[in-house]
N, C-alpha and C positions, 0 to 999 in steps of 0.2 A: 652810532653805537655798533659795536662788533656783534653780529648775529651768531648764535650757536647753531651748528649744523644739525640737521635731522635727516629723516628719510621721507620719501613721498607718502602722503596720506596721513602722516603723524607729525605732531608738533614736538619740539624738544621737551624733555622732562625739565621741570622747573624745580630747582633745589635752592632753598635759602639757608645758608650757613650762618650761624650766629655765635660770636665769641671767638676772636682770632688769636687763640693762645699759641705763642711760638710759631705763628704763621701756619699752623696746621690747616686751618680753614682756607686760607689764601692759596696754599700750595695744592690742596686737594681740589678746590674749585677750579684752579687753573688747569689741572690735569683733566678734570671732567669736561671742561669746555672744549678741550682739544679732541674729545671723542663724541661731541654732539650734545652734551647736557647744558642747558641754560642755567648755570650756577651763579648765584650772587652771594657776596659776603657782606653781612651786616656786622659792624664793629661799633657797638654803642658804648660811649663813656670809657674808652680804653686808652691807656697812656703808657703801656709797657713798650719799650723800644722794639722788642721782638714781635710785637703785634702790628707792625707796619710793613707793607711790601718792600720798602727800601732795605730792610734787614736782609732780604734774600736777593734783591735784584741789583743793588748798587754796592760799590766799594767805597766805604767811608770809615773814618775814625773820628771820635769826638773826645777831645781832651777835657778832663775835669768834670765829666758827666756822672750822673747817678743812675741807679737801676731803672727808675721810672722817668719818663718824659713824654712829650707829645710827638707829633710828626717830625721827622728829621728835616732840618732846614739846610739850605745851601748844598743840596744833593741833586745832581741832574737826573731826576727821575720823577715821572708823573704816574700816580696810581691809576690803574685801569678803571674805566667807568663802571665796571661791575663790582668794585670794592667800595662799599657804602659806609662811611664813617659819620658819626654825629649822634644827635638825640634820636629817640624812637620816632618822634614826629618827622624829622628830616629823612630818616631811613624809610619810613612808610611812604612818604611822598615820592622818593626816588624809586622804590619798588613799584609803586603805582604807575609811574611814568613808563616803566619798561614792560610791565605785565598787564596793565589795565589802562592803556592810553585813551585819552578822550573822556575819561570819567573824572568828574570833579567831586571828590568826597566831601561830605558834610563834616567839617571839623570846627564847628562853632562852639560857643559856650565853654564849659569846663575842659573839653578836649583841647581847644585852642590855648587856654590858659596853661594847662599842663604841658603842652608841647613847647610853649615859650619858656616855661620854667626849666624843662628838660634841656633846651638849647643853651640856656644861660648856664646851667650846671655843667654841661659838657665842656663849654669854653673855660669855666672856672676850675674844672677838676684837676688839670695838671698842677695848678698852683696849690690847691687844697692837698693834693697827694704829696707835693714837695714839703708842705708845712708839717704833715703827719710824719714823714720820714725824719725830718730834722728835729722835731720837738717831742713827739710821743715816745715814751720808753718802749723798748722792743717787746717786753712782756705784755703790754697793753694793746699792741697793734692788731692782733687777731680779733680781740673783742671789739675794738673801735671799727675796724674795716667790715667785720661780719655782723655787727649789730647796729651801731649808730649810723654809719655811712650807708649800709645796706637798707636800713629803714628810710633814710633820706632819699636815696635813689628810687626805691620802690614807691615812695609816696608821690614823687613828682613824675614818675613814668606814667604815661597815659595808656591805660589798658586798651582803649580804643585804637591807639596808634599801633600797639603790638599786634592786636587782632587784625587790623587793616593790612599790615605787612605780611603776616604769616598765612592769612587766609588766601592769598594769591599764589602761594607755593603749592606744588604737588607734594613735596616732602620738606619738612623742617629738620635741619641737621644742627644740633647744638653741641657746644664744646665745654668741658669742665664745668665750672660753677655757673656758666650761662644756662645750664639746665634748670636753674631756679626760675627762669621766666616761664616755665611750663605751667606754673600756677595760674598764669594769665592767658594761656593759649586755649582757645575754645576746643571742645571735643571734635573728633573727626579728622584732625590733621595728622597724617602719618609722621612719626617722629623717630629720628636716629640720634643717639647721643654718643659722643666720643669722650672717653675718659682721658684726662691729661694729668695724671698724678692725683686727681681729685678723690678717687676711691681709696687712695692709700691712707689718708688721715683726715682730710677736710670734712668729708660727709659724716664722720663719726663724732664730730664735736657738737656740744650742746649750744649751738649758736643759730640764730634765725636763718642766715644765709646757708649754713650747712644743712639744716633741716629741709629748706626749700630745694636745694640741690639734690638731696637724697630722694625726695619725692619725685623730682624730675627724672632721675635715672630709672626709678622703678616704674614710672609711667611710660617710658620710651618703648617703642615697638622693637627696636634693635639697639644694642649697645656695642660699640667698637672699643676694644681695649688695646692701647698702644704701649703700655709699660707692663712688662711681664709679671711684676710682683702685684699688679692690680687685678689680675685674673681671679685669684682666690677671693679678694674682697667683693668683687662684682657678684660672684655666686653667693657669698655670705649675705649680701644685701637682699637676696631673694629674687634676683633676675633669673628667669629660666635659662638653663644652659643653652638651649636651642636658639635663644635670642642674642647670644653673645658671640661676637666675631673677633678674631685676633688680627692685628694689623701693625706693621711698622709705622713710624712717623713718616709723613710725606717728605720728599726731598726734591731738590732741583739737581738733576744729574750732571748738567753741563759744568758748573763751577767745581763740583766734587771731582770729576774726572780730570779737570785741568790741574787741580791740586795733586791728584794721584800721579799725573805725569811729571809734575814739578818734583815730587819726592823721588820718583825713579831716577830722574836726572841727577838729583843731589847725591843719591847713593852710588850712582855710577862714578861720580867724581871722587868718592871716598874721602870726604873732607876730614882733615885731622885736627880741626879746631876744638875748642872746649865744648864738652857736652852741654846741651841746652834742654832743660825740663820746662815745658809749657804747662801752666796750671790755669785753665780757662774758666773753671767753675766760679760763679759769682759768690761774693762774700756775704754770708748770712749767719744768723743765729737761729737755732731750732726754737720752735714755739709749739703750742698745743695743736695747731692745724697744719704744720709744715715741719718735717723732720730736718729740713735744711740740707746743706751740702757737705757737712762735716768740716767746716772751716777750721775749727780748733785742731782737729786731727791732722789736717793738711799742713797747718803751720808747724806743729810739732814734728811732723815728718820732714819738712824742709830743713829745720834746724839740725836734725840728726844727720840728714844726708849731707848738709854743708860741712859738718864736722868730719864725716867719713870720706868725703870727696871734695877737697878744696878747689878743684878745677870746675865744678858745676856752676853754670849760670842759670838763674831761675827767671821765668817770665810769668807775671801775673796780669790779669785783666782788671782795669779800674772800673769795676761795676759791682753793685750790691750795696746794701744798707750798712755794711760793716767794714768797708774798705779802710776807714780811718783806724779802726782797731787793729786790722791786719798790718797796716803800715807801722803803727806804734810797736807792735810785737816784734816785727822783723828788725826794726831799727834798734830796739833794746837788745836784740840778740846779736847786733853788730853785723847784720847781713845786708844793710842798705846798699853797699857798693856792689853786691853780687845779684841784686834783684832789679830787673827791668820792669817797670810798670807800663803796660801797653794801654793806650786809650780804648774806650769802648769801640769795638770793631763790628763791622757787618759780617755776616756769615761767610761770604766768599773770601774776605780778607782774613778772617780767623782760620779758614781752611788752609790758606797759604802759610800761615804761621805753624799750623800743625805739620804741614809738609816739611818744613825746615827744622822742626824740633827733633831731638834725639829720642825723646819719649814724652808722653803726656800723663799727668796725674789729674783725674777727674774727681767727681764727688765720691765720698767715702761713707755714705749713709744708707741710701735706698738700694737694695739688691736688684736693681734693674737700671739699665742705662737708657738715657734719653738721647736727644739729638747730638750732644757733643761727643759721647763715646761712639755713637753710630757713625758720625763723620770720621772719627779716628780710624774706625774699621774700614770705612770706604776709601780713605786716603792711604791707609797701609802703615800708619805710624803706631808703634806699640803704646798701649794705654793701660794704666793702673786705675782700677775703679771698684767700687762696691759691686759684688757680683755673686750670684748663686747659680752654679751649674745645674742644680736640680730644677730650679725655677725656669732657667733658660731652656732646658731640654723640654720641659712640659709645655712651654709656649711655642718654641720654634722647631722642636724635634732634634735639636743639636746644641752643643755648648760653644759659645763664641770664643775666639782666641784672644781673650783679654787676661790680664793678670789681676786676680781677685784680691781685694784688700778692704777690710771693714774697720781698720784701726791704723794709727800712726805707725806702729811697729810692723804690721803686715805690709803697709805701703812702702816702708823703707826697704824691707827685704825684697819685695817685688821689683822696686826700682833698681836696686843693686844687681839683681839678676839680669835685668835688661841692659845694664851698663857693663856687664862682664864681657870681655873680648870674645868669649866663646859664643855669645848670642849672635845669630845671623839675621840682621834686619832685612836683607833682601828676601830670604826665604819667608820670614814672617810677613812681609808685605804681600807676597803671593797668596799665602794662606788667608790673611786678613781680608784682602779685597775680594777673594773668591767667596768667602763666607758672607761678606756684606752683600754681594750681588745676588746670592742665592736666597738670603733671608730678609734683607732690608731694602731691596730696590724699590724705587718709586712706583714701579708697575704693580707691586704687591699691595701698596696702600690704595691705589685706584681700584684694583680688583676687589678688595675687601668692601669698599664703599658701594660698588656696583652690586655685589652680592647682597648687601644689606638692603639696597633699594629694590631688588628684582621683584619681590612679591608685595611691595608697598605702592608701586607706581600705578597711576590710573591707566586704564586700557588704551586711552588715546594718546599717550605720551611715549616717545621713543627712548629706550634705555639701551645703551651699548651692551653687547653680550658680556655678561659678568665673568664667566668662567667659574671654576671651583673656588669657593670661599673657604677660609680656615675657621671653622666654628669651634667653640669650646667643647 
């Protein structure tokens, strides 16, 4: 096992990250381990492709896949031993092996039965999720996922297993709806919660999972906000402003800089080929707990752009629960010959496509950009996305160089401006990458977490110097 580095006379700080949404937990834990924190990631019952380390670390494409699935197969990558996937019983045992070796916990009776049920559910969950996606109407999915399936998972989760795992950590760091497990965490455990769009809409729904998540965020000692439009809801929820810290999404700088160099080389060659618009946002329909990505607006935008510029080639990613609807719509509009459907891509491979695109159109719903737009800024490719300069400035202290659009018509005009010969992509690349490195670098995400931990860690544990944090 890879040991975390510390200093003489102190053991490394132990942090258990729970809920690996979009690999935020994995990337942050990886960065923390590099500065001496013994960080583990617990990923219980998770089947989102962006919740597995392969998404960040390997180059792969999966044809004919859907938005949700289990671990990536046939990819030459092995998850590190500090990434713990499985049921809570399996996770608790792995945490105990690392942080409490030699102790055999008493897991007999009901705890053992629940652990075995949890393990069986974990193995069956990818198939159950696939059935839900293919059979249940879109309007019923939030209720089913946040009521029936939440009740089922909660019923078979062993509270003893959860306590056994988290009690060995110096700090428990939960992500998004995983804050719901805090109902089962004993008092006295220092807690940091990271929002991942959860505060935007999910916690305000009248659903069991939403209410549990809301309680979790209010219980947390510190809350890290990563989406700028979620800062106001965090304060509206009643979280004290001094407990809220602002942070970008964690990133892996190596592949991003490779894609940046790839784009610089492409622009130097001044290719005269057909303009390519990459549209990487997954295909969704809005529902009461998720505003979606604006799929309908994006499709309307594409049809109009195709009419105004017959030379454009469009690239979509084959992921999301509504890809079939998007395909039908584009085919009915006669655009099938001009649309390239890319298979589900790993993040490094997606960044390469960004580097080769003339411009990118991201989501058109939430006035805050997540990982895709942040990557576009880092690569230096122009991006059209929902955006509020006012919200941006309140969060970062400056407005990102993106083209704002909250509707199909606005997206068309923004894209046409970027396709105008007067637009200078080289100059934009310099401005974009500089803004990314100042406001969205991976070092800032690490610093925010260390600032959150600084006054929560026990006296005998080593915490790398945090530096100034950006509080609300």
